[in-house]
N, C-alpha and C positions, 0 to 999 in steps of 0.2 A: 691658836683658835682653830685653825684647820685640822690640826692633828686631833683635837679634842672631839671635833665633829665626826672624824672618821673613826675614832674609838668607840663613840656612841652608836653609829650605824653598825660597826662591825660586831658590838656586843648584842644588839638588838635582833640582827638578821644573820647572824653567823650559821645557824641551821639551814636557812634558805639558801645561802650562797654554796654552802657544802652539798646540798641536794643538786643545785644546778651544775656544779663542777663534776659530780657523780653521774648525772644523766648524759653528759656529753660523752663519756666513755661508753655508755650503752648505745648511744646513736652511732658511734664509731664502730662498735663491735657489730650491731645490726647492719650497717652499711657493708662491712667487709663480708659478713655472712651472706647477705643478699646477693652481692657481686660473685661469690663463690657459687652460691646456689643456682644462679642463671648462667654461669660460665662453664661449670663442669660438664653438662651435656653436650658441649662442643666436641668432647672426647669420646662420645658413645659411638658405637657401630650400629647404625640404623638399618644396615642390610639385614641384621639378624632379627629386627623387630618390624621387617617389612610385611610379613604375613599377618601380624596382630593388626597393623594399620589397615591393610586391605580388607580384612574381615570385619573391622569396626565400620569403615566407609560403606560396605556391602550392607550390612545389618541395619545401619541408622541413616544412610543416604541413598540406599539403592544404587550405588555406584560400584561397579565391578572393574576393578583395574586389570587390564589384560597385559599392559606393558608400561614400564616407567624407565627413566634413564639414572636417576639419582635421587637421594633424600638428603637434604642438608638442614642444619639447625641454625636459626638466628635467635639471638637473645634480646635485640632491641628492634622497636621500641616496646615489644612485649614478647616473651618467649614463644616461638612458633617453629613449625617444620616446613620446609620448602621442598615439594616433590616436583621434579622437572620432567617435562616432555612425556605426557601421559596419554595413553590410548585407553578409553573406558567405554562401557556400556552403561547406559542410565535407565534403569528399570526394565529395559527390554534389549534383546540382542539386536534389535533392528534400529535402535537409537545409538548411533555411534558418535561419541564425544571425544574430540581431541582437544587436550589442554597444554598450553605452554608451561604454566605454573599453577600448582595447587598448593595453597597456604592452609596448613591446618593449625589451630590454636588449642592445644591441651589444656585441661584444667590444671591448676597450680601444681599439684603434686603428682599428676599423671605421667609427666615427663620421666619421673624416677620410677614409678610403678606401672609397668606395662601389663601387668597381670590385672590390674584395674583401670586400663586405659579408657579415658573419656574426654571428649573435645568440647570447647565452648562453642566454636563456629568453624566454618571453612570458607576460603575465598578462591574462586576459579578465574585465573587471569588469561586473557588471550585464548578464547575457545572457539571451537567451530563445530557445528553439527550438521551432519547431512541426513535428511530424512524425507518422507513423503507427508501429505496433509494429515492422514489418520494419525501417523505416529507424532505428528507436531502437536496435534490436540492432546494426545496421551502425555507427552513431554511437558506440555504446559500445565495440564491438570495435576500431574505428580509434583512438579515444582512448587506449585501454589499451595498444595495440600501437605507439603514437608513441614514436620513440626520442628525439626532441628534448624539452627541458624546457618543460612547459606547465602553466598553473595557471587554474582556473575558480573564480570567486568570484561567488556569488549568481546561480546559474544556475536559470533556470525552464524546465522541460520540459513542453510541452503536447502530449499525445498525442491524435490525432484519427483517426477513421474515418469516411469519407464526411461530413466537415464537422461531425461530432458529436464534442463534447469528452467523451473517455473517462476520461482520467486526467491529474492534474497533479502534477508533482514540483517542490517550491519550495525556495528557499534552499540550493541545491546547492554544496558547495565540493569541490574536488578538485584534486590535483596529482599528477604522475607522477615525482616527485624529492623527495629529503630524507627527513626522519624520517616523515612522514605519506604516504609514496609510496603510490600506488594505494588510498587510503582515501577512500570517497565518505561525505559528511555531507549531510543535508537534511531536509526534512519532506514526508510524505504524509499526506492527510486530517488535517492539522493535528497530526500525531504525528511526533516526531523519530526519524530512523533513521540507522543507520550500516552502511556495506557496507565490508568488507575483502577486496580481492583479493589472493590469495597470488602468489607469484613466477611460477609456471606458468600462472596465470590459469585453471587448470582447477578450482580450489577457491575458493569465494566464502562468506564469513561475513556474515549479514545480522541486525541486531538493531534491533527497534522499541523505542527507549528509552522506559522508564517505563511500557510495556505488557506487560512479561513475555513477549514474543515473540522468539524466536531461531531461525534457520534456517541450515543448512550445505547449500550446493549444490555438488554434485560431477558435472562433465561426464565422460561415459564415452567420447566420441569425440575425434578429434583436432580441435583448434580451427580448423584449415583448412576443415573440412566446413562447408557452408552451413547445415545444421540439426543441432544437437548434442542426442543423447540424454543424459539425466542422471537424477540422484536427488537428491531434496530431503528433508532430514530436520531435525527440531528440536523445539522446544517452544513451545507456546502455553499460557500460564500454567503449569498443572501437567500438562498433556497432552503426550504424546509423539505425533510425526506423522512419517510417511514417505510420499513420494510418488515414483513413477517417471513421468518424462515423455518424450515423443517428438515434437518439433516437425515439422510438416509445412509445405506452402507457406502455407496460410491458417489453420491451427489447430494446437492442441497436444493431442495424446492423453495422458490421464492414466490410469495404471494402478496396481495394487497399493497404493492407498491404505490406510494403516494409521494409525488414531487410537486411542490408548488412554489412559484415565484411570482413577482408582479408582471413578469414577461412572458410566463408560460405555466401551463398546468398539464401534468402527465399522471396516468395511472398505467400500471403494468403487472406483468407476471413473468416467471421464467424458471430456468433450472441451471444450477451451476454443477457441472460434471467434473468429477476429481479423478476418476479412473475410466479407462486406461490412461487418459492424458486430461489436463485441464482445459475446459471449454465452457463457455457461457452461452445459453440460448435464452433469448429475451424477447417478449413481446410487449409493446407499449401502444397505449391510445393517447394521442396528444388532443386534449380538450381545447386548448388555447395556446397560441404562441405569438410572440411579436418578432417580426423579421429582423428587428434592429439587433437582436440578441446575436444572430448569425453574423451580421456585419461587423460586430465589435470583437469577434474571436480573433486571437492572434494566431493565424495560421502557421507562420514561419515558427513560432515558439513551440507549437504542438508538433510540428514535423521535425523539430530538433530532438525530441525525446525518443531517440532511436531504440534505446535498450528497452523502454516501456512498450513501444510499438511492436518490437519484435517478439514480446512475450504475450501479446494479446491474441487470443484464440476465441472467436465468438461468433454467434449468429443472432442477428438483432433484426426484428421486425417493428416498423413504426407505422401506426395507422392515425389518420386524421380525417375526420368529418365534420364539416362546418354545420353550424346550427341553421334550422330554417329560417329563412328571410334574412340570412346573414349577407352582408355586403362584401364579404371576403372574396378575393379573386378565386381561390381554389375551393372547390366542393369536397372533393375526396383526395386523399393522398395515402399511398401505400408504398412504403420504402422497405426493401429487404437487403440486408448487408451481411456479408460473412468475411471475416479476416483470419489470416493464419500467416505466421512468419513475416508479416509486413505487407502482405499482398491482399488488398481489398477488392472484393467483387461486389457488385451491386445491381439492383433492378429497381426501377421507379415507375410507378403508374400515378399519373395525375388526371384528375377529371375536372374539367371547367365546362359547366353546363352539360351539354351532350358530348362535347369533345374530349378526346383522350391524348395524352402524351405518355408514350412508353419509351423508356430508356433503359439500357443495360450497359455495363461495361466493367473495366477494373483498372486498378492503379497499383503500382509498387512504391509504397510509402517509404521504402528504405534507400531508395535512390535520392542522390543530392538534389535533383531537379525533377520531381515526380510528374509523370505524364498520364493524364486521365484518357483512356481509350473509351469511346462511347459509340453506340449504334441506337439511334432514336427513330421513332415512328410517330407522326402527328397525324391524327384522324378526327376530322370534323365533318358532320353532316351539313353544317351551315356556317360558312365563313363569315357573313355578315354578323350573325349572332355572337360568334367567337369574338371578333374584332371589336365588337361593342363593349365586351367585358374590359378591354383595355382602353376603352374611351377613344376609339378610333372609328370614324365614320366610313361605311363601305356601302355601295348602293345595290348590288346584285344580291337577291335573295336565294337562299337554298342551294348555294354554290358549294360542292363538296371539296375537301382537301385531304389527300393522302399523300404525305410527303415522307420520304426516307432520308435521313441525315446521318452520315458515318464520319468520324474523324478523330482527332485527338487533341488535348489541351494542356499546356504546361501550366499547372495551377499556380506557380509562383511568378512567372514572367507574363502570364496571360497571353501567351502566344499560341494561336490555334491552327490547325490544319484540317481542311475538309477533305475527305477521300471521296465522298459521293454525296451528292444532292439530286434527288429525283423524285417524281410522283407518278402514280399510275395512269395519270391523264396523258403521259407521253414526254412530260417536261424532263430534261436532263441537263443539269448545270454544266455550262462549258469551262474551260480553264479560266477564261477571262471572269465569268460569273463568280467561280470559286474564289479567285483572287480578290475580287470585290467584296464578297461576303466576309473574307478573312480580315480584310482591311477595315471594314465597318465594325465588325465585332471588336477588334483590337483597340480601334479608336475611341469606342464607347467606353471600354474598360480601361483606357490609358490612366496611369497614376492611381489606379484603384486595385483593391484586392479581388481575388477570384470571388469571394463571398459576396461582393457587391452586386454580382449578376442577379441577386434575388430582388433588387430594387425594381419596383414596378416602372418607374420612369426610364430605366435602362432597357426593360424589355420592350416597352411601348416605342422608345426611340429605334431599337434595332428592327422591329417590325415594320416601321414607317420606312426605314432606309431600305429594307429589301422588297416591299411591295412594288 
């Protein structure tokens, strides 16, 4: 019975089975041919083909190879060439690109026909670029406008001005094709970031991951222009920000700065200087601010960012004027600061009614325990009126105050030293007085941070103790 069934199947499907058995030989032949096809290039001398590869990369990717160590062929997972330890120029002699490995993927038959050599894509692994801001913009523009497929993996960009390291971008990954086309990821100041370039490249989204910072950049001009005006808007934590910018040859003008939060409101303008060195000039008007914001700052964490502090180079003016009939303690505030190489200089002018408080000083933020040196002058035509602002009763009218206070303060430990306390009325604090003022100040701020000095209750308590 079984033999009969077998004969019936064999008679009806004999042609089919013969075809299947024939096909298996074709598959075997195809497999062997494929193995030979992708294996033979292992025996080629790519040194002889080096100039062809260099010329193709220059013409199609603007990559000028100045130096390379070796060229090797790999057949798996897809046939490609590996060029090791390269020095290259990208688009310009001033954009020097060092690459540990350059992977080039030829089209299927190009590996055999170098007279018609063509690539599918290239990958650059472990790269480093040293350049300035102008060439960084050029580098970015050229990479984004490149039509041929390219991938950067683990790229480091070092921005320098006059041989000074200004900015480091690390662990950058980018490709201009596929699902993650025109998306840049990397690290800045040890914080992960992600940049998404839209199709027309006039809109850019920037996120500083895990830091609550998001920006959207819109260019207002044609991308062919050498300098592009634009608008930057986004969020920093819970604050909304908007900035209009206008790049020039060596600087960027900043206008219409708008920063809003439930705790403060700031308008401003400034200038970002790029040459001969990186420096920020900025002037802002504070419309409203809640002192609670200052008290909640993590001062120790901010001071731990030494690498960032060392790179800051700026001059910033902050102005505040309270509204009419406002019950705020301060009527006018003008703070000027300048910072370079971690050293901060400041001057502060405060007006309360007709009284003025002027302070100037400096602090080296790079020290483990930064010391704030200060020289202050308090001038008031009416002591009673001034103390009334602090809700302190005083009987004598029209009594003047002209007081000089010099000293230094450890902003982390809240330890203070007074060098001089005296007035033009002839008063000069004795050693006992200075010791008492020091003890009083430190006791009031004990178990509190330096920023808590802005609490009205602390100021009032200190005034009551020293009167």
